[in-house]
N, C-alpha and C positions, 0 to 999 in steps of 0.2 A: 572548795566550796563554789567553784565556777560551774555554772550550768548553762545550757542553751535550750531554747524552745523554738522549733520550726513550725510555723503556721502553714498548713497545707490543706485547708478546706476549700470550698468552692467547687462548682460543677464544671468550670472551664467552658461554659457555653459560648464564650466569645471566640473560641477556637473550633467551633463546629464547622464542618462535619468531621474533622480529624480527631477531636477530643470526644471520648465516650466514657461511660461509667466504668467499663473494664480497663480502659487506658486513658486516665484523666490527663488534663493539661500538664500537670506537674511531672508526668512520666513521658512526655513527648520530647523528641530531639529537636526542639524548636530553634536552638541556637547552633548546635553542632551534634555530633553523635551521642553525646551524653545528655541525659534529661536534666531539666532545671533542678529537680529535687536531688538527684545524685550530685550535681555540681554544688548545691547548697551544703550538703553534708560534707563533701570533700573540702569545702572552703573552711570548715571548722577544725580541720586537722591541725594539731599543735596549739589550738586555742582552747578547746574544751574536750575532755576525755569522752570517747564514744559512749561509755556507759552512763554519762550524765547529759545526754542529748534526749530531749523529749520531743515528740511529734504530736501535734494536735490536728485532728482531721475528722471527717465524717465516716459513718459506718461503711458506706459504699466505696470509699477510697482506702480504708485502713489496710485491707489484705494486700492489694497490689503495691501500695507504698511500703509496707513493712517488708515484703518480699524483695523489693528492689533495693531498699536501703539496709536490709539485714539488721534492723534494730531489735533489741529485746522486746518481747510482747508487752512487758510491763511498762515500757517507755512510750508506747503508742496510746495516747489518750483520745478516746473516741467520743466525740460530742453527741449527746442524745438528740440534740437539734441544733441547727445553725443559729448562732446568736452574735455574729460579728466578732471583732477582735478583743473587746474589753472582757467579756466573760471567758473567752478562751485563754487570755493571758492571766487573768486572775486565778483560774483553775490551775494552770501550769505552775504559777508561782506558789500557790498553796501546796501543790503536790511536791514540788522541789523542796519546800520548807519542811514538809512532813518527813522527807527522807534525810534532809540536811538543814537543820535550823538556821545555819549561817549562809544559806544559799544566796548567791548573786546570779541573776539570770541575764543572758543576752538573748534578745528576741529578734528573729528574722523570718522572712517569707521564703517560700519554696519556689518562687517564680521570678527571681531577679536575674539580671544580667550583670555579672561582675567579672570582667575578663582577666583581671590580675588579682589573685588571692592574697598576695603578700601585703599590699597597702590596706586591704580589707582587714587582715589579721592585726595589723598595726592599730587600726582604728578600734577594732574589737578590744584589744588589750588596753587602749587608752580609756575606752568607755567602762570597762571593768574596773580599772584603777580608780576612776572618778567615783563610780558607784560604791566601791568599797571604802573610799576615804571620806565621802561626804553623804549626808542623808538627803540625796537628791534622786530624781528620776532623770536619766540621761537619754537624750535623743541625739543621734548622729546626723549631722547635716552634711550634704554633698554640694559642692560648688556647681551651680547651674551651668549648662552648656547652651541653653536656648530658653526663650520665654514660654515655658510649658504651662498651659492653662489647666492641665488635668492633675497637677501635683499640688501638695501643700508646701508652704514656705515657712521658714523659721527666721525670725528677726532676732539676732543675738544682742544681748545686753551687756551688763557689767561683768568684768572678769571675776572668777572665783579663785580663792587662795589655793585650792587643790587642783587647779587646772580647769580648762573649759570656761564657759561663760553662762550666766543666767540667760534664760529665754525671755526676751522683752515681749514678744507677741508671736502668734501663729496667724497665717493667712491661708485659707483653704481655697484652692481652685480659682485664682484671680483671673481677670481679663488679661488679654495679651499686653495691653498698655500697662496695667498695674504690675504684671509680672516683670516687665522690662524695668519699671521703676524700682521694684523690690531688688532685682539683681544689681542695679546701680547703687543701691543702699547697702549692699553686702549681705543680702539675705541668702540663706541656704535652701536647697530642696530638703524637705522632711522625708528622709529615706525610709523611715519605718524601722530602722535598726535602733533598738532600745536596750538599755541596761539598767537594772535596779536590784537592790537587795529586796528579797521577798517581804521582809518585815516593813521596809520603808514604803513599798507599794501598798501594803495592807493599811498602814497608818494613814496614808494619804486618801485612800478610798473611803475609809471610815470617817475621815474629816470632811471631805468635800463631795462625795458621791453616795448619798444614802440609798439611792435606788439600787446600787451595786452592793453596797455594804450589807444590805438586807439578806443577801445570799450566803454570807459567810457562815451563818449558823448551820446551813445545810452541808456546806463543805466540811465544817468541823466535825460533823457526825458521819461523814463519809457518804452522804446522799447527793451524788453528782446530778442525778435526774432532777431532784427537787431544786438544786441550785439553778439549773438551766431553765426550769419552769418559773423561778422567782425573779430572775434578773431580766432587764430589757435587752433587746438587740441593739447594741450601740458600739461604735468604734472607741478604742482606748483614747484616741486623740480628743474626741469630743467630750467624752465622759470624765476624763481625768486630766490629761495633759493641758488642755486649754483652760481648765479651772484652777490648776495647782499653781502655787507660788514657789514650789520646790523643784522646778524643772530646769535642767542645765543642758547645754549643747556643746559638742566638740565638732570640729571639722574633720570629716572623713576624706582623706586625699586619695580616693579611688574612683574609677569610672563605675557608674551605676545606671541601670535603667530598669524600669518596671515592665515586664513582658505581660501586658494585660490584654492586648488585642492583636489581630493580624497586622495592623499598621505598625506595631513595634518591630516587626521583622525588618522593616526598612532601615532601622537604626542599628541592628545587631548582626545582620547577614550581609555577605558580599553583594555588590551591585555589578551589573554590566555597564557598558558605556552609555546606556540610555536610562540609567537609574532603575532598572528592573531587578527584582529579587526573584530568582527562579530556582525552585527546589524540585528535584525529581526530573522526570522526562518531559521537560517543557521547552518549547522553541518560541522565541519572540522575533517577529519580523516587522519592522516599522511600527514598533510599539514602545511606549515609554511609561515609566513609573508604575509598572505592573508588579504586583506581588502574586506569584502563582506557585501552587504546591500540587504536585501530582503524586498520588500514592501508587497508582497502577497504570492508568490509561494515559497515553501520550497527549499532551495539550499543545496546540498551536495557537498563538496569539498574534494578531496582525491588525494594524490600522486603528488601534484603540489606545487609551491611556487612563491612568489613575483608577485601576480596577484591582480588586482582590478576587482571585480565581482559585478555588480549592476543589480538588477531586479526591475523595476519600470515603471509605466505608459505604460504597454504593451511592453516594450523593455527590452532586455538583453544585457548588456555590459560586455565584457571580455577584459581586457587591462593589459599589463605589467605595473607594478608599476613605472618603470623607465620612462614610457611614459605618466604618469598622467598629466604633464604640457602641453602635446601636444594634449590633447583631442579636443580642439577647431579646430585644423588643421584636425583631423580625421573627425569631423562633417562636415567640409566644403567639404569633398570629398564624403559625402553620398547623396543619393537621398532624395529629400524633403519628400517623403512618409515615409521614415524611420526616418529621422532626426527630422521632425516637429511633435510636440506632442500637 
């Protein structure tokens, strides 16, 4: 009855110009020779049977992802429109329950960095066990390694008899000072690794999230398009977890990072002596803290610092590292002839 759902939507625009519609971020060798999507599926080995792995993605990503991951076509759930994580996860849980009424799901994203799969699987097993034994929604917390302002934090509360702890509160994207305080108080990063019984998730949604519960009638009659037209675009954290009194957390004792922007490569790729991350035919002379990626053309970097430089698909990007998270906004201001690849 153990199932997994991999969330692999998104355009990957923050990895432009390397990421394209034909080769989205999830299929790029951002960490090593293996794509993040392939690593995600491999991470589930021994935890969930391959035939019970669902993939939720968009129409333009479905074919390349299915080909790379070799999943059954019936296990690739193609969203009619992007609606963030809450609708995606409700749909996946409903579909798993349709096939297996006792389904318990583990939810994960296709763009994480988890260098050691063994403690990840240990955490997955613990999350499954708690969700199977208690009527709770389980979120796996990771011990922070820095006062990261771009992540959510979990403040654990009272212990549960079946293991884990209640969640006392969530804090989303705090200031650096507040993040430091949360870490000192024993807060976890909210990794986005969730586990729940499909029936428990539905009961909670119907109890506390009427705007999402309104879509179940469409799912029950098999009208996925109507479901996505009915429900709002909202994250599962905001719509359900932050409202629910039935959320539990366990500590995941594994290294984890969210590969969301070019800046993330500085945390997951090898560095040279000047803190440069250089991929492809790149030479750095008297340069520091450069993230550079060359697909074809040799790049020489000298006398500069704190830049992202990417040559790919006939485009050259030069961006201040501090603006890496704003790349999507930059792209929105470009002419289509430059932006579209």
